[in-house]
N, C-alpha and C positions, 0 to 999 in steps of 0.2 A: 365133721364128716361132709358137710355140704353148705352151700349158700343157695338160697332160692329167691326168686323175684316173683311177686304176685302180679298176675296180668290184670288188665282192666276187664271188668265184666261187660256184658252186652249193653247194660244201661249207661255205662261210663261213670257210674256213681260210686264205685268201690273205693272207699277211703284208703284202703291198703294197696291200691294199684301202684305198681312201681316200687313198692317197699321191699327192701332187702332184709332177709333174715338169715343169720348164720345158725347152723344146727350143730350143737355139741352133743356127743353121745358118750355114755359111760364106756370105758375100755373093757370092763368086765360086767356088763349089764345091758339092759334094754332101755333105760330111761334116756330121754333126749331133753335138751334144754334149748329152746328157741330164743335167740337174742336179736332183736331188731336193730339194724345198723343203717347208716347213711349209704347212699348209692356209691360214692367213691370208695368207702371202706368195703362195701359189699363186693365191688368189682376187684379191688386189690386182694381181698380174702380169696375170691374165686381163682384169681391168677396164681396165688401162692399154692392153693390146694391142687391146682392142675399143673403145677410146676412149669409155668410159662416163663420163658427167658425173655427179658426185656432189654432193649439197647442201653438203658440207663437204669440205675437201681430204683426200685420202689421206695417210698418214704420209710416203710418199716425195715427194709434191708439197710437203708442208710442209718436209721436209728440203732439197729443191731451192730452195725460197724462202728458207730460212735461209742457204744458201750464197750466193745472190744478194744478200741483205741485207747479208752480211758482205763483199761486194765480191769474192767468189771464184766459181769455177765448176768443175764436174766436167769435166775434160779427157777422161778415158777410164776404163774399167774393164778390169782384167786378171784373167782366171781363171788363176791362177799354178801351182796344183798340185792333185794328187789323191792323197790318202793314206788308206788303209783306208776307201774309199768316201765320203770326205769331201772336198769341194772347198774350195779357199781362193781368196780374191780380194783385190785391192787396188783402191782408188779413188785416182786421181791428181787432186789438187785444185790449181788454179792461182789465185793471188791476189796481193795487194800484198806479202806476205811471201815470195813465190816459189812454187815447186812442191813440194808435199808428197805423199807416198804414205801412204795410210791403210789399215791392215788392215781387211778387211770380210768379212762373210758374203756369199757370192755372191748370195743372194736380196736382201739389202738393197742391194748395189751395183747389181744388175740393175734393181731398182725405181727407183733414182735415175737410172740411165742411160736407162731408158724415159721417165722424167718430163722429162728435159732434152735428150734426143736425142744424148747422148754415145755414142761408139762403144764396143763391147765386143770385147776381144781375148782369145783363149785361147792359152796357151803350146802349142807343138807337142807337147811331151811329154804334156800333159794330153789332147790329142786322141788320141794314140797309146794311152795307158792306157785312155781311155774306149772305144776300139774293142775292147778286150780284156775289157770287163766282161761278166759272165754275162748270158745272154739275158733272164732275168727282170727285169733292171735296165734294159734298153734300151727306150726309148719306142717304137721301131718294131716291137717284138714285137706280133704281131697280137692285138688285144683288141677284138672287134667292138662291145662295149658301153662302151668307155672314153669318157669325156667330154672334149671339147676346150674351148678357151677360150670360144668362143661359147656352148656348152652350159652351162659353169660360170656365165657371166654371166647367162644366161637363168634358171638356177636361183636365183641370188642375187636377181635382180629379182623373181621370183615370190615368194620369201620376204619381201622388203621389202613387196610389195603386200599379202600376207596380214597382215603385222604392222600396216601402216597401216590396213587395213580393221578389224582387231581394236581398234586404238586409237580409231578413229572410232566404232565400235559402243559401246565403253565410255563415250566422251564423251557420246554420244546418250542412253545409259541413265542417266547421272548427271544430265543436264539434265532428264530426264523424271521424276526422283524429286521427291516433294513436299517 
């Protein structure tokens, strides 16, 4: 349902500052599952959640296209366990050779699931363990300046616009040289 980024606190010592967390929510319930992911994966997840069109395919969209080209599809993603604050996932792939379960990082599996519309399931034990995680790790811990998916995308788009403007300015300067 969302991707969030933790801001730096005033002391600059927040060990979670800049960390991205994807928030999964039950389709028919209130439980949420926070999964911490890397910045690149967090930005990609935010872009997919916000339906941002990119000039070139994101890696997850490329991987989904590879599955399709091979005559297979992602049937589902399973978040299977949580050990030492690390989540584990499986991608269930169906194709001509049958059904295969592939070990995956949750962020990669979630990216492909968002790209293909495949459902995501979490083991009941994972949800129980996630409920017991310390407050600082929980995405619902109030952080008024935390960025959500739309704010992440807005920041990325602003960065792209600045870079494009800089490239256009360089090109204009090169054309004006004798």
